[in-house]
CHARMM-style PDB file with segment names, atoms N, HN, CA, C and O in Angstrom:
ATOM      1  N   UNK     1       4.257  -2.961 -15.451  1.00  0.00      PROA
ATOM      2  CA  UNK     1       3.521  -2.526 -16.627  1.00  0.00      PROA
ATOM      3  C   UNK     1       2.176  -1.932 -16.233  1.00  0.00      PROA
ATOM      4  O   UNK     1       1.812  -0.863 -16.724  1.00  0.00      PROA
ATOM      5  N   UNK     2       1.428  -2.603 -15.355  1.00  0.00      PROA
ATOM      6  HN  UNK     2       1.724  -3.471 -14.956  1.00  0.00      PROA
ATOM      7  CA  UNK     2       0.116  -2.097 -14.954  1.00  0.00      PROA
ATOM      8  C   UNK     2       0.233  -0.759 -14.241  1.00  0.00      PROA
ATOM      9  O   UNK     2      -0.605   0.122 -14.434  1.00  0.00      PROA
ATOM     10  N   UNK     3       1.262  -0.599 -13.422  1.00  0.00      PROA
ATOM     11  HN  UNK     3       1.943  -1.314 -13.266  1.00  0.00      PROA
ATOM     12  CA  UNK     3       1.459   0.669 -12.709  1.00  0.00      PROA
ATOM     13  C   UNK     3       1.698   1.807 -13.699  1.00  0.00      PROA
ATOM     14  O   UNK     3       1.213   2.918 -13.485  1.00  0.00      PROA
ATOM     15  N   UNK     4       2.428   1.552 -14.766  1.00  0.00      PROA
ATOM     16  HN  UNK     4       2.822   0.650 -14.940  1.00  0.00      PROA
ATOM     17  CA  UNK     4       2.681   2.584 -15.774  1.00  0.00      PROA
ATOM     18  C   UNK     4       1.388   3.010 -16.450  1.00  0.00      PROA
ATOM     19  O   UNK     4       1.189   4.197 -16.711  1.00  0.00      PROA
ATOM     20  N   UNK     5       0.513   2.064 -16.735  1.00  0.00      PROA
ATOM     21  HN  UNK     5       0.675   1.100 -16.523  1.00  0.00      PROA
ATOM     22  CA  UNK     5      -0.770   2.374 -17.368  1.00  0.00      PROA
ATOM     23  C   UNK     5      -1.634   3.204 -16.423  1.00  0.00      PROA
ATOM     24  O   UNK     5      -2.258   4.178 -16.844  1.00  0.00      PROA
ATOM     25  N   UNK     6      -1.671   2.823 -15.156  1.00  0.00      PROA
ATOM     26  HN  UNK     6      -1.164   2.032 -14.814  1.00  0.00      PROA
ATOM     27  CA  UNK     6      -2.466   3.559 -14.164  1.00  0.00      PROA
ATOM     28  C   UNK     6      -1.946   4.987 -14.026  1.00  0.00      PROA
ATOM     29  O   UNK     6      -2.736   5.931 -14.005  1.00  0.00      PROA
ATOM     30  N   UNK     7      -0.641   5.155 -13.933  1.00  0.00      PROA
ATOM     31  HN  UNK     7       0.001   4.389 -13.950  1.00  0.00      PROA
ATOM     32  CA  UNK     7      -0.062   6.494 -13.808  1.00  0.00      PROA
ATOM     33  C   UNK     7      -0.349   7.324 -15.053  1.00  0.00      PROA
ATOM     34  O   UNK     7      -0.665   8.509 -14.943  1.00  0.00      PROA
ATOM     35  N   UNK     8      -0.244   6.722 -16.234  1.00  0.00      PROA
ATOM     36  HN  UNK     8       0.013   5.760 -16.323  1.00  0.00      PROA
ATOM     37  CA  UNK     8      -0.537   7.442 -17.473  1.00  0.00      PROA
ATOM     38  C   UNK     8      -1.987   7.911 -17.504  1.00  0.00      PROA
ATOM     39  O   UNK     8      -2.263   9.038 -17.915  1.00  0.00      PROA
ATOM     40  N   UNK     9      -2.915   7.060 -17.075  1.00  0.00      PROA
ATOM     41  HN  UNK     9      -2.690   6.145 -16.741  1.00  0.00      PROA
ATOM     42  CA  UNK     9      -4.334   7.432 -17.042  1.00  0.00      PROA
ATOM     43  C   UNK     9      -4.585   8.566 -16.055  1.00  0.00      PROA
ATOM     44  O   UNK     9      -5.348   9.488 -16.345  1.00  0.00      PROA
ATOM     45  N   UNK    10      -3.942   8.499 -14.883  1.00  0.00      PROA
ATOM     46  HN  UNK    10      -3.323   7.750 -14.647  1.00  0.00      PROA
ATOM     47  CA  UNK    10      -4.099   9.569 -13.890  1.00  0.00      PROA
ATOM     48  C   UNK    10      -3.584  10.897 -14.439  1.00  0.00      PROA
ATOM     49  O   UNK    10      -4.218  11.936 -14.254  1.00  0.00      PROA
ATOM     50  N   UNK    11      -2.433  10.863 -15.116  1.00  0.00      PROA
ATOM     51  HN  UNK    11      -1.918  10.019 -15.267  1.00  0.00      PROA
ATOM     52  CA  UNK    11      -1.873  12.087 -15.676  1.00  0.00      PROA
ATOM     53  C   UNK    11      -2.730  12.646 -16.805  1.00  0.00      PROA
ATOM     54  O   UNK    11      -2.770  13.860 -17.002  1.00  0.00      PROA
ATOM     55  N   UNK    12      -3.416  11.780 -17.547  1.00  0.00      PROA
ATOM     56  HN  UNK    12      -3.383  10.793 -17.386  1.00  0.00      PROA
ATOM     57  CA  UNK    12      -4.308  12.233 -18.611  1.00  0.00      PROA
ATOM     58  C   UNK    12      -5.564  12.883 -18.055  1.00  0.00      PROA
ATOM     59  O   UNK    12      -6.054  13.865 -18.613  1.00  0.00      PROA
ATOM     60  N   UNK    13      -6.083  12.353 -16.971  1.00  0.00      PROA
ATOM     61  HN  UNK    13      -5.685  11.555 -16.517  1.00  0.00      PROA
ATOM     62  CA  UNK    13      -7.394  12.769 -16.471  1.00  0.00      PROA
ATOM     63  C   UNK    13      -7.366  13.828 -15.381  1.00  0.00      PROA
ATOM     64  O   UNK    13      -8.379  14.481 -15.134  1.00  0.00      PROA
ATOM     65  N   UNK    14      -6.217  14.012 -14.719  1.00  0.00      PROA
ATOM     66  HN  UNK    14      -5.394  13.481 -14.920  1.00  0.00      PROA
ATOM     67  CA  UNK    14      -6.150  14.944 -13.598  1.00  0.00      PROA
ATOM     68  C   UNK    14      -4.960  15.881 -13.724  1.00  0.00      PROA
ATOM     69  O   UNK    14      -3.938  15.533 -14.315  1.00  0.00      PROA
ATOM     70  N   UNK    15      -5.108  17.081 -13.157  1.00  0.00      PROA
ATOM     71  HN  UNK    15      -5.939  17.363 -12.677  1.00  0.00      PROA
ATOM     72  CA  UNK    15      -4.006  18.022 -13.006  1.00  0.00      PROA
ATOM     73  C   UNK    15      -3.496  17.886 -11.584  1.00  0.00      PROA
ATOM     74  O   UNK    15      -4.287  17.906 -10.641  1.00  0.00      PROA
ATOM     75  N   UNK    16      -2.197  17.751 -11.415  1.00  0.00      PROA
ATOM     76  HN  UNK    16      -1.555  17.735 -12.181  1.00  0.00      PROA
ATOM     77  CA  UNK    16      -1.579  17.605 -10.101  1.00  0.00      PROA
ATOM     78  C   UNK    16      -0.942  18.935  -9.713  1.00  0.00      PROA
ATOM     79  O   UNK    16      -0.214  19.540 -10.500  1.00  0.00      PROA
ATOM     80  N   UNK    17      -1.225  19.382  -8.488  1.00  0.00      PROA
ATOM     81  HN  UNK    17      -1.816  18.890  -7.848  1.00  0.00      PROA
ATOM     82  CA  UNK    17      -0.668  20.635  -7.991  1.00  0.00      PROA
ATOM     83  C   UNK    17      -0.247  20.424  -6.539  1.00  0.00      PROA
ATOM     84  O   UNK    17      -1.021  19.904  -5.735  1.00  0.00      PROA
ATOM     85  N   UNK    18       0.971  20.823  -6.207  1.00  0.00      PROA
ATOM     86  HN  UNK    18       1.600  21.245  -6.860  1.00  0.00      PROA
ATOM     87  CA  UNK    18       1.431  20.697  -4.826  1.00  0.00      PROA
ATOM     88  C   UNK    18       0.612  21.606  -3.922  1.00  0.00      PROA
ATOM     89  O   UNK    18       0.310  22.742  -4.289  1.00  0.00      PROA
ATOM     90  N   UNK    19       0.254  21.112  -2.746  1.00  0.00      PROA
ATOM     91  HN  UNK    19       0.499  20.189  -2.448  1.00  0.00      PROA
ATOM     92  CA  UNK    19      -0.443  21.921  -1.758  1.00  0.00      PROA
ATOM     93  C   UNK    19       0.528  22.994  -1.275  1.00  0.00      PROA
ATOM     94  O   UNK    19       1.709  22.722  -1.058  1.00  0.00      PROA
ATOM     95  N   UNK    20       0.020  24.211  -1.108  1.00  0.00      PROA
ATOM     96  HN  UNK    20      -0.939  24.431  -1.284  1.00  0.00      PROA
ATOM     97  CA  UNK    20       0.868  25.331  -0.694  1.00  0.00      PROA
ATOM     98  C   UNK    20       1.481  25.106   0.682  1.00  0.00      PROA
ATOM     99  O   UNK    20       0.921  24.404   1.523  1.00  0.00      PROA
ATOM    100  N   UNK    21       2.640  25.715   0.890  1.00  0.00      PROA
ATOM    101  HN  UNK    21       3.096  26.286   0.207  1.00  0.00      PROA
ATOM    102  CA  UNK    21       3.273  25.700   2.192  1.00  0.00      PROA
ATOM    103  C   UNK    21       4.177  24.513   2.480  1.00  0.00      PROA
ATOM    104  O   UNK    21       4.618  24.345   3.617  1.00  0.00      PROA
ATOM    105  N   UNK    22       4.459  23.701   1.500  1.00  0.00      PROA
ATOM    106  HN  UNK    22       4.100  23.837   0.576  1.00  0.00      PROA
ATOM    107  CA  UNK    22       5.357  22.575   1.750  1.00  0.00      PROA
ATOM    108  C   UNK    22       6.625  22.730   0.915  1.00  0.00      PROA
ATOM    109  O   UNK    22       6.602  23.268  -0.192  1.00  0.00      PROA
ATOM    110  N   UNK    23       7.710  22.253   1.467  1.00  0.00      PROA
ATOM    111  HN  UNK    23       7.728  21.816   2.367  1.00  0.00      PROA
ATOM    112  CA  UNK    23       8.963  22.292   0.718  1.00  0.00      PROA
ATOM    113  C   UNK    23       9.079  20.989  -0.068  1.00  0.00      PROA
ATOM    114  O   UNK    23       8.616  19.937   0.372  1.00  0.00      PROA
ATOM    115  N   UNK    24       9.698  21.080  -1.221  1.00  0.00      PROA
ATOM    116  HN  UNK    24      10.074  21.935  -1.579  1.00  0.00      PROA
ATOM    117  CA  UNK    24       9.825  19.910  -2.084  1.00  0.00      PROA
ATOM    118  C   UNK    24      11.285  19.749  -2.454  1.00  0.00      PROA
ATOM    119  O   UNK    24      11.820  20.515  -3.257  1.00  0.00      PROA
ATOM    120  N   UNK    25      11.924  18.760  -1.874  1.00  0.00      PROA
ATOM    121  HN  UNK    25      11.491  18.138  -1.222  1.00  0.00      PROA
ATOM    122  CA  UNK    25      13.320  18.463  -2.170  1.00  0.00      PROA
ATOM    123  C   UNK    25      13.409  17.073  -2.780  1.00  0.00      PROA
ATOM    124  O   UNK    25      12.632  16.180  -2.443  1.00  0.00      PROA
ATOM    125  N   UNK    26      14.364  16.906  -3.680  1.00  0.00      PROA
ATOM    126  HN  UNK    26      14.995  17.632  -3.954  1.00  0.00      PROA
ATOM    127  CA  UNK    26      14.502  15.639  -4.397  1.00  0.00      PROA
ATOM    128  C   UNK    26      15.643  14.818  -3.815  1.00  0.00      PROA
ATOM    129  O   UNK    26      16.722  15.341  -3.537  1.00  0.00      PROA
ATOM    130  N   UNK    27      15.393  13.530  -3.637  1.00  0.00      PROA
ATOM    131  HN  UNK    27      14.516  13.105  -3.863  1.00  0.00      PROA
ATOM    132  CA  UNK    27      16.361  12.555  -3.151  1.00  0.00      PROA
ATOM    133  C   UNK    27      16.850  11.782  -4.372  1.00  0.00      PROA
ATOM    134  O   UNK    27      16.070  11.066  -4.999  1.00  0.00      PROA
ATOM    135  N   UNK    28      18.110  11.915  -4.713  1.00  0.00      PROA
ATOM    136  HN  UNK    28      18.744  12.497  -4.203  1.00  0.00      PROA
ATOM    137  CA  UNK    28      18.656  11.326  -5.940  1.00  0.00      PROA
ATOM    138  C   UNK    28      19.446  10.058  -5.630  1.00  0.00      PROA
ATOM    139  O   UNK    28      20.565  10.122  -5.120  1.00  0.00      PROA
ATOM    140  N   UNK    29      18.850   8.898  -5.946  1.00  0.00      PROA
ATOM    141  HN  UNK    29      17.941   8.846  -6.361  1.00  0.00      PROA
ATOM    142  CA  UNK    29      19.537   7.613  -5.758  1.00  0.00      PROA
ATOM    143  C   UNK    29      19.270   6.703  -6.954  1.00  0.00      PROA
ATOM    144  O   UNK    29      18.657   5.645  -6.810  1.00  0.00      PROA
ATOM    145  N   UNK    30      19.717   7.107  -8.104  1.00  0.00      PROA
ATOM    146  HN  UNK    30      20.215   7.966  -8.222  1.00  0.00      PROA
ATOM    147  CA  UNK    30      19.462   6.292  -9.288  1.00  0.00      PROA
ATOM    148  C   UNK    30      18.121   6.598  -9.917  1.00  0.00      PROA
ATOM    149  O   UNK    30      18.012   6.673 -11.141  1.00  0.00      PROA
ATOM    150  N   UNK    31      17.102   6.775  -9.101  1.00  0.00      PROA
ATOM    151  HN  UNK    31      17.190   6.714  -8.107  1.00  0.00      PROA
ATOM    152  CA  UNK    31      15.806   7.252  -9.572  1.00  0.00      PROA
ATOM    153  C   UNK    31      15.423   8.433  -8.686  1.00  0.00      PROA
ATOM    154  O   UNK    31      15.726   8.443  -7.493  1.00  0.00      PROA
ATOM    155  N   UNK    32      14.772   9.409  -9.259  1.00  0.00      PROA
ATOM    156  HN  UNK    32      14.526   9.401 -10.229  1.00  0.00      PROA
ATOM    157  CA  UNK    32      14.414  10.601  -8.498  1.00  0.00      PROA
ATOM    158  C   UNK    32      13.136  10.357  -7.710  1.00  0.00      PROA
ATOM    159  O   UNK    32      12.166   9.811  -8.236  1.00  0.00      PROA
ATOM    160  N   UNK    33      13.143  10.763  -6.457  1.00  0.00      PROA
ATOM    161  HN  UNK    33      13.931  11.207  -6.031  1.00  0.00      PROA
ATOM    162  CA  UNK    33      11.955  10.657  -5.615  1.00  0.00      PROA
ATOM    163  C   UNK    33      11.988  11.795  -4.609  1.00  0.00      PROA
ATOM    164  O   UNK    33      13.058  12.312  -4.289  1.00  0.00      PROA
ATOM    165  N   UNK    34      10.824  12.187  -4.108  1.00  0.00      PROA
ATOM    166  HN  UNK    34       9.955  11.767  -4.368  1.00  0.00      PROA
ATOM    167  CA  UNK    34      10.811  13.288  -3.139  1.00  0.00      PROA
ATOM    168  C   UNK    34      11.344  12.846  -1.783  1.00  0.00      PROA
ATOM    169  O   UNK    34      11.183  11.692  -1.387  1.00  0.00      PROA
ATOM    170  N   UNK    35      11.979  13.778  -1.077  1.00  0.00      PROA
ATOM    171  HN  UNK    35      12.109  14.716  -1.399  1.00  0.00      PROA
ATOM    172  CA  UNK    35      12.375  13.530   0.314  1.00  0.00      PROA
ATOM    173  C   UNK    35      11.122  13.789   1.145  1.00  0.00      PROA
ATOM    174  O   UNK    35      10.587  14.897   1.136  1.00  0.00      PROA
ATOM    175  N   UNK    36      10.672  12.808   1.835  1.00  0.00      PROA
ATOM    176  HN  UNK    36      11.107  11.907   1.842  1.00  0.00      PROA
ATOM    177  CA  UNK    36       9.452  12.976   2.619  1.00  0.00      PROA
ATOM    178  C   UNK    36       8.211  12.856   1.747  1.00  0.00      PROA
ATOM    179  O   UNK    36       8.229  12.218   0.694  1.00  0.00      PROA
ATOM    180  N   UNK    37       7.140  13.479   2.206  1.00  0.00      PROA
ATOM    181  HN  UNK    37       7.126  13.997   3.062  1.00  0.00      PROA
ATOM    182  CA  UNK    37       5.859  13.364   1.511  1.00  0.00      PROA
ATOM    183  C   UNK    37       5.659  14.501   0.522  1.00  0.00      PROA
ATOM    184  O   UNK    37       6.137  15.614   0.742  1.00  0.00      PROA
ATOM    185  N   UNK    38       4.960  14.224  -0.553  1.00  0.00      PROA
ATOM    186  HN  UNK    38       4.572  13.320  -0.731  1.00  0.00      PROA
ATOM    187  CA  UNK    38       4.559  15.239  -1.527  1.00  0.00      PROA
ATOM    188  C   UNK    38       3.035  15.214  -1.560  1.00  0.00      PROA
ATOM    189  O   UNK    38       2.432  14.350  -2.198  1.00  0.00      PROA
ATOM    190  N   UNK    39       2.421  16.163  -0.873  1.00  0.00      PROA
ATOM    191  HN  UNK    39       2.911  16.865  -0.355  1.00  0.00      PROA
ATOM    192  CA  UNK    39       0.962  16.211  -0.799  1.00  0.00      PROA
ATOM    193  C   UNK    39       0.459  17.032  -1.980  1.00  0.00      PROA
ATOM    194  O   UNK    39       0.844  18.188  -2.151  1.00  0.00      PROA
ATOM    195  N   UNK    40      -0.407  16.424  -2.794  1.00  0.00      PROA
ATOM    196  HN  UNK    40      -0.720  15.484  -2.654  1.00  0.00      PROA
ATOM    197  CA  UNK    40      -0.896  17.064  -4.010  1.00  0.00      PROA
ATOM    198  C   UNK    40      -2.403  17.240  -3.973  1.00  0.00      PROA
ATOM    199  O   UNK    40      -3.128  16.513  -3.295  1.00  0.00      PROA
ATOM    200  N   UNK    41      -2.840  18.227  -4.725  1.00  0.00      PROA
ATOM    201  HN  UNK    41      -2.250  18.817  -5.276  1.00  0.00      PROA
ATOM    202  CA  UNK    41      -4.267  18.449  -4.957  1.00  0.00      PROA
ATOM    203  C   UNK    41      -4.528  17.990  -6.390  1.00  0.00      PROA
ATOM    204  O   UNK    41      -3.804  18.370  -7.310  1.00  0.00      PROA
ATOM    205  N   UNK    42      -5.554  17.179  -6.574  1.00  0.00      PROA
ATOM    206  HN  UNK    42      -6.142  16.871  -5.827  1.00  0.00      PROA
ATOM    207  CA  UNK    42      -5.907  16.694  -7.904  1.00  0.00      PROA
ATOM    208  C   UNK    42      -7.175  17.385  -8.363  1.00  0.00      PROA
ATOM    209  O   UNK    42      -8.139  17.521  -7.609  1.00  0.00      PROA
ATOM    210  N   UNK    43      -7.155  17.824  -9.624  1.00  0.00      PROA
ATOM    211  HN  UNK    43      -6.372  17.714 -10.236  1.00  0.00      PROA
ATOM    212  CA  UNK    43      -8.338  18.439 -10.221  1.00  0.00      PROA
ATOM    213  C   UNK    43      -8.598  17.747 -11.548  1.00  0.00      PROA
ATOM    214  O   UNK    43      -7.671  17.513 -12.323  1.00  0.00      PROA
ATOM    215  N   UNK    44      -9.855  17.421 -11.811  1.00  0.00      PROA
ATOM    216  HN  UNK    44     -10.608  17.611 -11.182  1.00  0.00      PROA
ATOM    217  CA  UNK    44     -10.153  16.802 -13.104  1.00  0.00      PROA
ATOM    218  C   UNK    44      -9.787  17.748 -14.246  1.00  0.00      PROA
ATOM    219  O   UNK    44     -10.063  18.945 -14.171  1.00  0.00      PROA
ATOM    220  N   UNK    45      -9.179  17.229 -15.280  1.00  0.00      PROA
ATOM    221  HN  UNK    45      -8.955  16.256 -15.341  1.00  0.00      PROA
ATOM    222  CA  UNK    45      -8.874  18.050 -16.459  1.00  0.00      PROA
ATOM    223  C   UNK    45     -10.174  18.338 -17.185  1.00  0.00      PROA
ATOM    224  O   UNK    45     -11.077  17.503 -17.214  1.00  0.00      PROA
ATOM    225  N   UNK    46     -10.263  19.512 -17.766  1.00  0.00      PROA
ATOM    226  HN  UNK    46      -9.529  20.190 -17.742  1.00  0.00      PROA
ATOM    227  CA  UNK    46     -11.465  19.877 -18.511  1.00  0.00      PROA
ATOM    228  C   UNK    46     -11.125  20.024 -19.989  1.00  0.00      PROA
ATOM    229  O   UNK    46     -10.014  20.403 -20.359  1.00  0.00      PROA
ATOM    230  N   UNK    47     -12.108  19.715 -20.812  1.00  0.00      PROA
ATOM    231  HN  UNK    47     -13.011  19.407 -20.511  1.00  0.00      PROA
ATOM    232  CA  UNK    47     -11.978  19.866 -22.254  1.00  0.00      PROA
ATOM    233  C   UNK    47     -13.098  20.791 -22.700  1.00  0.00      PROA
ATOM    234  O   UNK    47     -14.273  20.443 -22.580  1.00  0.00      PROA
ATOM    235  N   UNK    48     -12.753  21.957 -23.208  1.00  0.00      PROA
ATOM    236  HN  UNK    48     -11.799  22.240 -23.306  1.00  0.00      PROA
ATOM    237  CA  UNK    48     -13.725  22.951 -23.673  1.00  0.00      PROA
ATOM    238  C   UNK    48     -14.765  23.280 -22.612  1.00  0.00      PROA
ATOM    239  O   UNK    48     -15.945  23.430 -22.929  1.00  0.00      PROA
ATOM    240  N   UNK    49     -14.344  23.393 -21.370  1.00  0.00      PROA
ATOM    241  HN  UNK    49     -13.386  23.271 -21.113  1.00  0.00      PROA
ATOM    242  CA  UNK    49     -15.247  23.789 -20.299  1.00  0.00      PROA
ATOM    243  C   UNK    49     -16.099  22.675 -19.732  1.00  0.00      PROA
ATOM    244  O   UNK    49     -16.947  22.932 -18.878  1.00  0.00      PROA
ATOM    245  N   UNK    50     -15.901  21.442 -20.179  1.00  0.00      PROA
ATOM    246  HN  UNK    50     -15.212  21.233 -20.873  1.00  0.00      PROA
ATOM    247  CA  UNK    50     -16.667  20.319 -19.635  1.00  0.00      PROA
ATOM    248  C   UNK    50     -15.723  19.362 -18.929  1.00  0.00      PROA
ATOM    249  O   UNK    50     -14.549  19.259 -19.286  1.00  0.00      PROA
ATOM    250  N   UNK    51     -16.231  18.669 -17.935  1.00  0.00      PROA
ATOM    251  HN  UNK    51     -17.185  18.752 -17.644  1.00  0.00      PROA
ATOM    252  CA  UNK    51     -15.427  17.694 -17.211  1.00  0.00      PROA
ATOM    253  C   UNK    51     -15.498  16.353 -17.917  1.00  0.00      PROA
ATOM    254  O   UNK    51     -16.588  15.856 -18.199  1.00  0.00      PROA
ATOM    255  N   UNK    52     -14.343  15.761 -18.205  1.00  0.00      PROA
ATOM    256  HN  UNK    52     -13.458  16.164 -17.975  1.00  0.00      PROA
ATOM    257  CA  UNK    52     -14.299  14.442 -18.849  1.00  0.00      PROA
ATOM    258  C   UNK    52     -14.589  13.375 -17.814  1.00  0.00      PROA
ATOM    259  O   UNK    52     -14.006  13.381 -16.730  1.00  0.00      PROA
ATOM    260  N   UNK    53     -15.484  12.462 -18.143  1.00  0.00      PROA
ATOM    261  HN  UNK    53     -15.957  12.458 -19.023  1.00  0.00      PROA
ATOM    262  CA  UNK    53     -15.838  11.376 -17.219  1.00  0.00      PROA
ATOM    263  C   UNK    53     -15.367  10.055 -17.740  1.00  0.00      PROA
ATOM    264  OT1 UNK    53     -15.577   9.028 -17.095  1.00  0.00      PROA
TER     265      UNK     53
END
């Protein structure tokens, strides 16, 4: 439960973007997960040109 809340907060506050130059393949075993590492760049989401704190 706590992990779901943390993930929801991260998704609300940040934009996730894959770093260029990496391949992204999905490993399907009941739940979807990336094969290998998924390196992401996080950027704070903005509201009307201001950064939410």
